[in-house]
PAFI-922136 format. One line per 5 residues: number of its first residue (from 0); their letters; for each residue x, y, z of N, C-alpha, C, O. Coordinates in Angstrom, 3 decimals, decimal comma, m for minus. Layout:
<rs>
NUM) a) X:Y:Z:X:Y:Z:X:Y:Z:X:Y:Z ~ ...;
</rs>
This chain:
<rs>
0) xxxxx) m24,331:m27,886:m6,842:m23,054:m27,424:m7,324:m22,789:m26,041:m6,744:m23,693:m25,209:m6,669 ~ m21,544:m25,798:m6,334:m21,163:m24,531:m5,749:m20,871:m23,478:m6,804:m20,875:m23,759:m8,002 ~ m20,618:m22,273:m6,344:m20,285:m21,147:m7,221:m18,932:m21,380:m7,873:m17,995:m21,834:m7,216 ~ m18,821:m21,068:m9,175:m17,554:m21,190:m9,902:m16,880:m19,826:m9,976:m17,524:m18,830:m10,305 ~ m15,583:m19,778:m9,670:m14,802:m18,539:m9,718:m13,556:m18,810:m10,554:m12,884:m19,824:m10,367;
5) xxxxx) m13,250:m17,896:m11,477:m12,070:m18,023:m12,326:m10,902:m17,239:m11,744:m11,074:m16,150:m11,197 ~ m9,730:m17,808:m11,871:m8,485:m17,220:m11,396:m7,475:m17,235:m12,535:m7,516:m18,122:m13,388 ~ m6,567:m16,261:m12,557:m5,483:m16,285:m13,534:m4,214:m16,768:m12,836:m3,888:m16,351:m11,724 ~ m3,513:m17,661:m13,531:m2,279:m18,253:m13,017:m1,207:m18,074:m14,081:m1,454:m18,348:m15,256 ~ m0,037:m17,626:m13,698:1,005:m17,314:m14,676:1,930:m18,475:m14,995:2,554:m18,487:m16,056;
10) xxxxx) 2,035:m19,458:m14,098:2,944:m20,582:m14,349:2,174:m21,895:m14,394:1,208:m22,092:m13,656 ~ 2,605:m22,762:m15,248:1,970:m24,058:m15,432:2,260:m24,995:m14,264:3,335:m24,953:m13,666 ~ 1,276:m25,842:m13,950:1,494:m26,939:m13,028:1,390:m26,641:m11,545:1,685:m27,514:m10,729 ~ 0,979:m25,435:m11,168:0,878:m25,117:m9,741:m0,323:m25,782:m9,082:m0,274:m26,131:m7,903 ~ m1,408:m25,959:m9,844:m2,582:m26,707:m9,397:m3,091:m27,528:m10,572:m2,776:m27,246:m11,728;
15) xxxxx) m3,890:m28,557:m10,256:m4,486:m29,385:m11,300:m5,929:m29,707:m10,911:m6,285:m29,592:m9,738 ~ m6,769:m30,109:m11,875:m8,148:m30,456:m11,537:m8,197:m31,502:m10,424:m7,445:m32,477:m10,418 ~ m9,107:m31,261:m9,487:m9,271:m32,152:m8,348:m8,556:m31,670:m7,100:m8,875:m32,121:m5,999 ~ m7,590:m30,760:m7,244:m6,877:m30,230:m6,076:m7,823:m29,424:m5,192:m8,666:m28,677:m5,688 ~ m7,675:m29,583:m3,878:m8,377:m28,749:m2,909:m7,521:m27,518:m2,671:m6,308:m27,632:m2,498;
20) xxxxx) m8,137:m26,342:m2,660:m7,391:m25,102:m2,457:m8,060:m24,238:m1,388:m9,276:m24,280:m1,201 ~ m7,243:m23,462:m0,701:m7,714:m22,460:0,253:m7,525:m21,097:m0,377:m6,583:m20,880:m1,140 ~ m8,420:m20,179:m0,057:m8,400:m18,842:m0,639:m8,158:m17,790:0,428:m8,511:m17,964:1,594 ~ m7,555:m16,706:0,005:m7,365:m15,528:0,859:m8,211:m14,403:0,272:m8,150:m14,138:m0,929 ~ m9,001:m13,743:1,117:m9,871:m12,655:0,664:m9,213:m11,306:0,933:m8,653:m11,076:2,005;
25) xxxxx) m9,289:m10,423:m0,054:m8,877:m9,034:0,105:m10,008:m8,155:m0,404:m10,855:m8,600:m1,178 ~ m10,014:m6,899:0,040:m11,078:m5,966:m0,355:m10,470:m4,658:m0,823:m9,381:m4,260:m0,409 ~ m11,215:m4,008:m1,700:m10,802:m2,685:m2,170:m12,042:m1,811:m2,256:m13,062:m2,212:m2,818 ~ m11,944:m0,621:m1,698:m13,031:0,346:m1,804:m12,834:1,116:m3,113:m11,808:1,766:m3,312 ~ m13,819:1,037:m3,990:m13,723:1,684:m5,298:m14,882:2,651:m5,478:m15,767:2,743:m4,627;
30) xxxxx) m14,868:3,365:m6,585:m15,983:4,271:m6,909:m17,294:3,496:m7,053:m18,372:4,056:m6,857 ~ m17,201:2,214:m7,396:m18,383:1,359:m7,559:m18,802:0,699:m6,257:m19,773:m0,058:m6,231 ~ m18,085:0,975:m5,181:m18,384:0,343:m3,898:m17,300:m0,656:m3,534:m16,237:m0,688:m4,154 ~ m17,574:m1,465:m2,533:m16,602:m2,451:m2,067:m16,491:m3,585:m3,076:m17,497:m4,133:m3,524 ~ m15,253:m3,930:m3,430:m14,985:m5,045:m4,331:m14,143:m6,068:m3,569:m13,341:m5,708:m2,707;
35) xxxxx) m14,334:m7,335:m3,895:m13,621:m8,427:m3,233:m12,803:m9,165:m4,284:m13,264:m9,384:m5,404 ~ m11,599:m9,540:m3,914:m10,792:m10,361:m4,813:m10,080:m11,416:m3,982:m9,839:m11,235:m2,789 ~ m9,752:m12,510:m4,631:m9,275:m13,690:m3,928:m7,983:m14,206:m4,535:m7,749:m14,090:m5,738 ~ m7,157:m14,774:m3,686:m5,909:m15,386:m4,108:m5,930:m16,838:m3,657:m6,274:m17,132:m2,512 ~ m5,560:m17,755:m4,565:m5,368:m19,140:m4,151:m4,069:m19,170:m3,362:m3,017:m18,786:m3,871;
40) xxxxx) m4,145:m19,627:m2,116:m2,959:m19,649:m1,245:m1,949:m20,637:m1,792:m2,370:m21,677:m2,297 ~ m0,743:m20,411:m1,734:0,021:m19,251:m1,374:0,459:m18,541:m2,646:1,456:m18,919:m3,261 ~ m0,270:m17,534:m3,032:0,024:m16,694:m4,203:0,134:m17,490:m5,499:1,010:m17,225:m6,323 ~ m0,759:m18,469:m5,679:m0,734:m19,300:m6,885:m1,473:m18,630:m8,034:m0,981:m18,614:m9,162 ~ m2,654:m18,075:m7,758:m3,481:m17,467:m8,799:m4,401:m16,442:m8,157:m4,669:m16,502:m6,957;
45) xxxxx) m4,890:m15,489:m8,971:m5,710:m14,398:m8,445:m6,996:m14,242:m9,251:m7,000:m14,375:m10,475 ~ m8,077:m13,960:m8,544:m9,367:m13,744:m9,202:m9,480:m12,309:m9,692:m8,667:m11,453:m9,343 ~ m10,485:m12,061:m10,495:m10,830:m10,678:m10,819:m11,682:m10,147:m9,663:m11,968:m10,884:m8,720 ~ m12,085:m8,885:m9,726:m12,898:m8,295:m8,663:m14,317:m8,848:m8,699:m14,911:m9,001:m9,767 ~ m14,847:m9,143:m7,526:m16,223:m9,615:m7,379:m16,984:m8,605:m6,540:m16,413:m7,990:m5,639;
50) xxxxx) m18,257:m8,430:m6,822:m19,068:m7,461:m6,074:m19,544:m7,995:m4,734:m19,869:m7,221:m3,834 ~ m19,587:m9,331:m4,596:m20,045:m9,924:m3,341:m18,976:m10,860:m2,789:m18,271:m11,525:m3,548 ~ m18,862:m10,908:m1,471:m17,873:m11,822:m0,891:m18,320:m13,280:m1,046:m19,514:m13,573:m1,115 ~ m17,350:m14,173:m1,098:m17,662:m15,597:m1,132:m18,084:m16,053:0,253:m17,657:m15,477:1,254 ~ m18,917:m17,080:0,321:m19,383:m17,579:1,610:m18,357:m18,488:2,272:m18,339:m18,603:3,497;
55) xxxxx) m17,510:m19,130:1,492:m16,466:m20,019:2,018:m15,147:m19,678:1,347:m15,133:m19,184:0,220 ~ m14,058:m19,930:2,017:m12,728:m19,633:1,477:m11,968:m20,914:1,160:m10,777:m21,032:1,445 ~ m12,677:m21,874:0,565:m12,068:m23,133:0,137:m12,862:m23,675:m1,033:m14,039:m23,355:m1,201 ~ m12,211:m24,501:m1,844:m12,902:m25,083:m2,974:m12,045:m26,126:m3,673:m10,966:m26,490:m3,204 ~ m12,554:m26,598:m4,808:m11,895:m27,639:m5,589:m11,645:m27,131:m6,999:m12,545:m26,581:m7,634;
60) xxxxx) m10,426:m27,316:m7,489:m10,099:m26,922:m8,858:m10,874:m27,831:m9,810:m10,777:m29,054:m9,716 ~ m11,636:m27,242:m10,719:m12,421:m28,010:m11,692:m11,769:m28,024:m13,072:m11,858:m29,018:m13,792 ~ m11,107:m26,912:m13,444:m10,482:m26,813:m14,768:m9,221:m25,974:m14,692:m9,122:m25,052:m13,882 ~ m8,263:m26,299:m15,539:m7,094:m25,450:m15,775:m6,945:m25,395:m17,285:m6,680:m26,414:m17,923 ~ m7,113:m24,207:m17,861:m7,067:m24,044:m19,314:m5,948:m23,095:m19,699:m5,858:m21,981:m19,182;
65) xxxxx) m5,094:m23,548:m20,614:m4,015:m22,689:m21,094:m4,588:m21,672:m22,072:m5,356:m22,017:m22,971 ~ m4,200:m20,413:m21,883:m4,559:m19,354:m22,814:m3,264:m18,796:m23,381:m2,217:m19,422:m23,220 ~ m3,296:m17,652:m24,032:m2,113:m17,154:m24,729:m0,890:m17,081:m23,819:0,131:m17,699:m24,122 ~ m0,966:m16,348:m22,724:0,210:m16,210:m21,861:m0,083:m16,522:m20,399:0,770:m16,311:m19,537 ~ m1,295:m17,028:m20,111:m1,685:m17,360:m18,741:m2,466:m18,660:m18,742:m2,754:m19,231:m19,794;
70) xxxxx) m2,800:m19,115:m17,554:m3,669:m20,276:m17,377:m4,891:m19,810:m16,608:m4,761:m19,109:m15,604 ~ m6,083:m20,190:m17,065:m7,309:m19,878:m16,347:m7,657:m21,077:m15,475:m7,791:m22,198:m15,966 ~ m7,800:m20,828:m14,178:m8,124:m21,868:m13,210:m9,541:m21,621:m12,734:m9,844:m20,537:m12,235 ~ m10,412:m22,604:m12,878:m11,789:m22,488:m12,392:m11,918:m23,302:m11,118:m11,633:m24,499:m11,102 ~ m12,353:m22,641:m10,044:m12,508:m23,284:m8,737:m13,986:m23,291:m8,378:m14,668:m22,270:m8,475;
75) xxxxx) m14,475:m24,467:m7,957:m15,832:m24,568:m7,419:m15,735:m24,334:m5,921:m15,073:m25,089:m5,210 ~ m16,398:m23,281:m5,443:m16,364:m22,900:m4,030:m17,249:m23,853:m3,240:m18,345:m24,202:m3,678 ~ m16,766:m24,272:m2,071:m17,547:m25,149:m1,210:m18,885:m24,494:m0,872:m18,971:m23,282:m0,675 ~ m19,921:m25,324:m0,810:m21,230:m24,806:m0,419:m21,301:m24,729:1,093:m20,516:m25,362:1,799 ~ m22,249:m23,948:1,577:m22,395:m23,759:3,036:m22,789:m25,026:3,729:m22,951:m25,038:4,949;
</rs>
């Protein structure tokens, strides 16, 4: 099983479990060092900051859970 990464999505129905998604990587230099964050293309959902870069920029949506005002999307990242 690949690494699971959570993303926040503001609108319902943009992705569903089983969908294949491509990711875009961005970086930010912070006081804690380099941080990496990812966006499901094209601007569907965004991850929180991660300390290590992902090995692949593609994966499969495993879950979409409605929360108070957002949807949490869990993506399983493809293994090497």
